N, C-alpha and C positions, 0 to 999 in steps of 0.2 A: 483050606488054602489060606495063606497069610494075606492080610489086608495090604493093598499096595501103598507104598510110602508116597508122601507128597513130593512133588518135584522140587529139587533145590533151585532157589531163585538165582537167576543169572545176573551178572553185572549189566548195568544199563549200557546199551549200545550207543555209539556216537550219534547215530541217527535220532535216537530218542532224546539225547541231550540237545541236539539242534532244534528239536521241536518245542523246547521250553519257551515260554513268553520272554521276550527281550525287554530289558530295562529301558523305558522311554527316557529317563533322565540321562542315561549314558548315551543314548542315541542323539539326544539334543546337544550334549557336550561335544560329541564327535562332529556334528554338523557345524556347530559354532567354531570349533577349532579348524575345520576344513575351510570354512568361509574366510577366516582370518589368514590362513596360510596361502590359500589360492590367490587372494588379493595381494599378499606381500611377495610371493615367490612365483606365481604363475602355476599353470598345470604341470608342466614338465619338472619344475623345480620343487614341487611338493611331493613328499613321499608318505606312504601309509605309516611308516615308523614315526615320522615327524608329527603326523596327525594324532597318533596314539599318545605320544609324549605330551603334546599340547592339551589334549583332552583329559589326560590323567587316567588313561585306561591302557589295557594291554593291546598289543597288535592283534592278538587273537579276537579280542572283543570287537575291534574295528571291523575285522573281516566277517565276524558273525552277523554284523548289522549290514555291511556293504561288501559285496563280493569282490569288488576291485575299485581302482581309483576312478575309473570312468563312471561307475554307478554312484560313487560318493559325490563326485562333482555334480552330476545330474540331480541327485537328491538335494544337494545344497541349494542349487538354483531353483528347483521346483518348490522347496520349502519357503524360499524368499517370496516367490510369486504367489504361492497359495496363502501366505500370511497377509499380503496386501490386497490381492485380488482372488479371493476364494471362489470356488466354482459356483456357490449359490448366488454370487453377484451377477452371474450371467443367466440366471433363471428368471424368465418372464412369466408371471402368473396372469391369468385372465383378469381383466379389470384394472391392472396396473398400467399407467401411462408409459409408453415406450420411451418418451423423452425423459421422464424421471429416472428410469433405469440407465439410459445413456449418459445422463449427467453423473450418476454414481460411478459408472464404469470409467468415464473419462477422468474424473477427479482421482480415482484410485490409481489409474494408469500413470498419470503425471506424478503423483506422489511416489509411486514406485520408481519411475524413471529418474526423478530428481533426488531420490534418497542418496545419502553420501556413499553408502556401500555400492549402490548401483552405478553411480557416476565413476567411482574408482574402477569398478570391474569393466565398464564400457571403455574407459580410457586405456586400461591395461590390454584388453583384447584388441583395440585399435592399434596399439603399439606393437604387440607381439603376435598378432593373428597369423601373419604369413609364416612365422617360425613355429608357431604352436597351433597348427590347424585343428588338432583334436579338441583343444580347449574352445576354439571358436565354434566348431560344429556342435559340440555338446551344449554350449551356451545357447546357441540359436534354437536348437530343438527343445531344450527344457524351458526356455524363457519366451522369446518372441513368437516362436511357432505355437507353443501352448496357448498363449494369449490370443493369437489369430484364430486358432481352431475353436476356442471357446466363443469368440465373437461371431464366427460364422454360425455356430449352433444357435446363438442368441438371435441373430438376424433371421434365420430360418423360422424360429419360433414366432418372431414378431410377424412374419408373413402369414404363418398358419393362423394367427389370431386376428388377422386383417388390419394390423396397425401400420404395417409398412408394405411396400411393393419393391422388392429387391431382386432384379433379374439375376445378378451375379453376386452372391453374398461374399465370396472371396475378395472380389474387387472392391466392394463396398466397405469391407473391413479395413482394407489397406487405405482407402480414402479417409475413413474416419480417424484412424490413428495418425495418418499423414497430416490431417488438419491440426491435430493436437500438437504435433512436433514440428510442424513447418515454420519457416521464418528464421530471421537472423537471431532472434532472442534465444531460441533453442540451441543454435550453433554456438553462440557465446557461452551459454551455460556448459555445454559439453566440452568446450575448449578451456573452461576455467576462467574465462574473461569476465564472467558475470555470476552473481549468486542466484540460486533458484528462487523463483517468485514466491511471494507470500500466498497463503491459502486463498485469500480474497481475490487475488489476481488470477490464480488457477481456476477458481470457480467461474469467474467472468469469461475467461478464455474458453473453457469447456462449454459454457452456456451458448456462446456464439457459434461454436462448432456444431453443437446439437441442433441449433436453429437452422443452420444451413443444411445439415444432413437430413433432417426431417422434412424440410421443404423439397429436397431432391427426391426422397424416397417415401414420402408420406402417401398413405393410401388415398385413392380418389374419393 
């Protein structure tokens, strides 16, 4: 009996091609292009074709990284938040003073809020939110809601370690970020009537908010 011949190799399937590692440099270029266009033209006015052209890649490449415009917008906001307020920032280890971590969280939060890109995006959403509800909803879920959820996780951990007593972490989270943004100064900055404060001013403001917060929720 003759020896069986080896099977002829088949062309690679589309599914196999999709399984290849994606180029992180192209992904970053797409995110940078998307942030620029979303700020300039809003969510509705930005097309995936425009993002591809701005990033210097094909439209197919854009879709291989991000399945649709909603996913791309969400990823752009998440990348911005993660760059300034990465998840490890909300990790409280045993023996680390909670006030020290709250100070870091507060400073990072205000640096993110008062960043030029963040201010432009907030002003844009405030101006067109009613007409571009998708953009407003996606921004809230990828930005403020993400930060709130991370803070809730942090406060629960602080309670587990006996450093705080917080009956309602969700409410406490809102109070903490509310103290950071409260007052006329924040409104002036958001309206463009005043420049963002210097780092030394931010640090002092956060320190005062942390003192008030820890007095209210400090462990007995």
